[in-house]
C-alpha positions as CSV (number, residue, x, y, z in Angstrom):
1,X,98.9,-0.3,85.4
2,X,98.1,-1.1,81.8
3,X,97.9,1.9,79.5
4,X,94.9,2.0,77.2
5,X,95.5,0.8,73.6
6,X,96.1,3.2,70.7
7,X,93.0,4.6,69.1
8,X,92.8,5.7,65.5
9,X,90.5,6.9,62.7
10,X,91.3,6.6,59.0
11,X,90.4,9.4,56.6
12,X,90.8,8.9,52.8
13,X,92.4,11.9,51.2
14,X,93.4,13.1,47.7
15,X,92.2,11.8,44.4
16,X,94.1,8.6,45.1
17,X,91.9,7.8,48.1
18,X,94.9,7.5,50.3
19,X,94.3,6.3,53.8
20,X,95.6,8.9,56.2
21,X,95.2,7.8,59.8
22,X,95.0,10.0,63.0
23,X,96.3,7.9,65.9
24,X,96.1,8.9,69.5
25,X,96.6,8.0,73.1
26,X,93.2,7.9,74.8
27,X,94.5,8.8,78.2
28,X,96.3,12.0,77.0
29,X,94.4,12.7,73.8
30,X,97.7,13.5,72.1
31,X,97.7,12.5,68.5
32,X,99.9,11.9,65.4
33,X,98.7,12.0,61.8
34,X,100.1,9.3,59.5
35,X,100.7,10.2,55.8
36,X,98.9,13.6,55.4
37,X,98.9,13.5,51.7
38,X,96.4,16.3,51.2
39,X,92.9,17.5,52.0
40,X,94.3,19.0,55.2
41,X,91.0,20.7,56.3
42,X,89.4,17.2,56.3
43,X,92.2,15.8,58.5
44,X,92.1,18.7,60.9
45,X,88.3,18.4,61.1
46,X,88.6,14.7,61.9
47,X,91.1,15.5,64.7
48,X,88.8,18.1,66.1
49,X,85.8,15.7,66.0
50,X,87.8,13.2,68.1
51,X,88.8,15.9,70.5
52,X,92.5,15.2,70.0
53,X,95.6,17.4,69.8
54,X,97.8,16.9,66.7
55,X,101.4,16.9,67.9
56,X,103.4,14.9,65.2
57,X,103.4,13.8,61.6
58,X,104.5,10.2,60.9
59,X,105.4,9.2,57.3
60,X,105.5,5.7,55.9
61,X,107.1,6.9,52.6
62,X,107.4,10.0,50.5
63,X,105.1,9.4,47.5
64,X,102.9,12.4,46.8
65,X,99.6,10.9,47.9
66,X,101.1,10.1,51.3
67,X,103.4,13.1,51.9
68,X,102.0,15.9,49.7
69,X,100.5,17.9,52.6
70,X,103.4,17.3,55.0
71,X,105.3,20.6,54.6
72,X,102.2,22.8,54.8
73,X,100.8,21.0,57.9
74,X,104.1,21.0,59.6
75,X,104.7,24.7,59.0
76,X,101.2,25.8,59.9
77,X,100.8,23.8,63.1
78,X,104.5,23.6,64.1
79,X,104.5,19.8,64.0
80,X,107.7,17.7,63.8
81,X,108.0,15.3,60.8
82,X,108.9,11.8,61.9
83,X,110.1,9.5,59.1
84,X,110.4,8.0,56.6
85,X,113.7,6.1,56.3
86,X,116.5,8.1,54.6
87,X,116.2,5.8,51.5
88,X,113.3,8.1,50.5
89,X,115.3,11.3,50.4
90,X,115.1,11.4,46.6
91,X,111.3,11.1,46.7
92,X,111.1,14.1,49.1
93,X,113.5,16.1,46.9
94,X,111.1,15.4,43.9
95,X,107.8,16.2,45.7
96,X,107.3,19.5,43.7
97,X,107.8,17.6,40.5
98,X,105.4,14.8,41.7
99,X,102.9,17.5,42.5
100,X,103.0,19.0,39.0
101,X,102.8,15.6,37.4
102,X,99.7,14.6,39.3
103,X,98.0,17.9,39.6
104,X,98.5,18.5,43.4
105,X,98.5,22.2,44.3
106,X,101.8,23.8,45.5
107,X,103.5,20.9,47.1
108,X,106.7,21.7,48.9
109,X,109.6,19.4,50.0
110,X,110.6,19.2,53.6
111,X,113.4,18.0,55.9
112,X,112.3,15.4,58.4
113,X,112.8,16.3,62.0
114,X,113.8,12.7,62.6
115,X,114.6,9.9,60.1
116,X,113.5,6.4,61.1
117,X,115.4,3.1,60.9
118,X,114.4,-0.5,61.5
119,X,114.0,-1.2,65.2
120,X,113.2,2.4,66.2
121,X,110.1,3.4,68.1
122,X,107.7,6.3,67.9
123,X,105.5,7.5,70.7
124,X,102.3,9.5,71.1
125,X,101.2,10.1,74.7
126,X,101.7,6.8,76.4
127,X,101.4,4.7,73.3
128,X,104.6,3.3,71.8
129,X,104.8,1.8,68.3
130,X,107.6,-0.2,66.7
131,X,109.1,0.9,63.4
132,X,110.1,-1.7,60.8
133,X,111.9,-0.7,57.6
134,X,110.0,-2.4,54.8
135,X,111.6,-1.5,51.4
136,X,110.3,-2.6,48.0
137,X,107.6,-0.2,47.2
138,X,110.1,2.6,47.9
139,X,113.6,2.2,49.4
140,X,112.8,4.1,52.5
141,X,109.3,2.8,53.4
142,X,108.6,2.1,57.0
143,X,105.7,0.5,58.9
144,X,104.3,1.4,62.3
145,X,103.2,-1.5,64.6
146,X,101.3,-1.4,67.8
147,X,101.6,-4.9,69.4
148,X,99.2,-4.0,72.2
149,X,96.5,-2.8,69.8
150,X,97.2,-5.5,67.3
151,X,97.4,-2.9,64.6
152,X,100.0,-2.1,61.9
153,X,100.0,1.0,59.6
154,X,101.7,-0.4,56.5
155,X,101.4,2.3,53.8
156,X,101.7,0.8,50.4
157,X,103.6,-2.4,51.3
158,X,100.5,-4.7,51.5
159,X,96.8,-4.4,50.6
160,X,93.8,-6.5,51.1
161,X,94.3,-9.0,48.2
162,X,97.3,-7.3,46.7
163,X,100.7,-5.8,47.3
164,X,102.4,-2.5,46.6
165,X,103.7,-1.5,43.1
166,X,107.4,-1.9,42.5
167,X,107.6,-0.3,39.1
168,X,108.4,3.2,40.4
169,X,112.1,4.4,40.7
170,X,113.7,2.6,43.6
171,X,111.1,-0.2,43.7
172,X,112.2,-3.8,44.0
173,X,109.7,-6.7,43.9
174,X,112.0,-9.2,45.7
175,X,112.6,-6.7,48.5
176,X,108.9,-6.1,48.8
177,X,108.1,-9.8,49.1
178,X,110.9,-10.2,51.7
179,X,109.6,-7.2,53.7
180,X,106.1,-8.7,53.9
181,X,107.2,-12.2,54.8
182,X,110.1,-11.4,57.1
183,X,108.9,-8.2,58.7
184,X,105.1,-8.2,58.6
185,X,104.1,-11.9,59.1
186,X,106.0,-12.2,62.4
187,X,103.7,-9.5,63.8
188,X,101.1,-12.2,64.0
189,X,98.1,-13.5,62.0
190,X,95.6,-11.7,64.3
191,X,97.2,-8.3,63.6
192,X,94.9,-6.0,61.6
193,X,96.7,-3.7,59.1
194,X,95.7,-0.4,57.8
195,X,96.9,-0.1,54.2
196,X,97.6,3.0,52.2
197,X,94.6,2.4,50.0
198,X,91.4,0.3,50.4
199,X,90.0,-1.7,53.3
200,X,91.7,-3.1,56.3
201,X,92.6,-6.8,56.6
202,X,94.7,-9.1,58.8
203,X,98.1,-10.6,58.2
204,X,96.6,-14.1,58.7
205,X,94.0,-13.4,56.0
206,X,96.6,-12.2,53.5
207,X,99.1,-15.0,54.4
208,X,96.4,-17.5,53.6
209,X,94.6,-16.0,50.6
210,X,96.6,-13.1,49.0
211,X,97.7,-14.5,45.7
212,X,101.0,-12.5,45.7
213,X,102.3,-13.7,49.1
214,X,100.2,-16.6,50.4
215,X,101.9,-19.6,51.8
216,X,105.1,-17.8,52.6
C-alpha cells in the first residue's frame, strides 16, 4: 500500500518574511513545523486551520529568523527539537544576542533533542524525509527532502534566482555552491523547493537560469 504524500503549508513569519512550513502526514494528521522563527500564534493558527497536531520542530539552521521561536514553542507545547547539524551550535548559543541585535523579543537558546547529520532521516506520521547537510550559508545547515512528494525544504541555501548569503560568521561561498550542485541537484530537476524566503521554484529552473549556479 502506498502511503499518501507529505502535505504542507508555508507561513511567512517575522519582519524577515521567513518561510516557516507546517508539514504533515495526511493519513495520521501528525505534523512538524520547520523553522518557527517567530509569530508563533500565526503558526499555531495555521496548524489548527489544517486540523493537524504539531508533534515536532525541525530546524534547517539557527539564524534568528528561522530559530527565534523554537525555545518558546518547544517548552509550551512539549515538542522535541530536531536539528540542525552540530555545526550551528555557536549560532544557537548566540540567539539571545541575535534577538537583541534585530529587535526580536526575549529569544532564548535551546538544546536540540536530536542533532542531524548528512544521510539521516526524519519522520512525521508515515512520511519519511531525507536529511542532507548543506553547509555554506551556515556550517550546520541541513535540508529536508521528500522524494515521494518531490519537495525539498532548503532554508537559506537556495532561492528563486539567488543563493544564500555567505558573509555571516561561518559562511563559505565555495561550500555553498558545492552544497547546491552536489547535494540539491541530484534530487532531480522536477523537485520543487521551499526556500527560507520568497517564492517556490524547482531545481531544474534554477539549474538552467539562476545566475549564481546555472550550468553546474
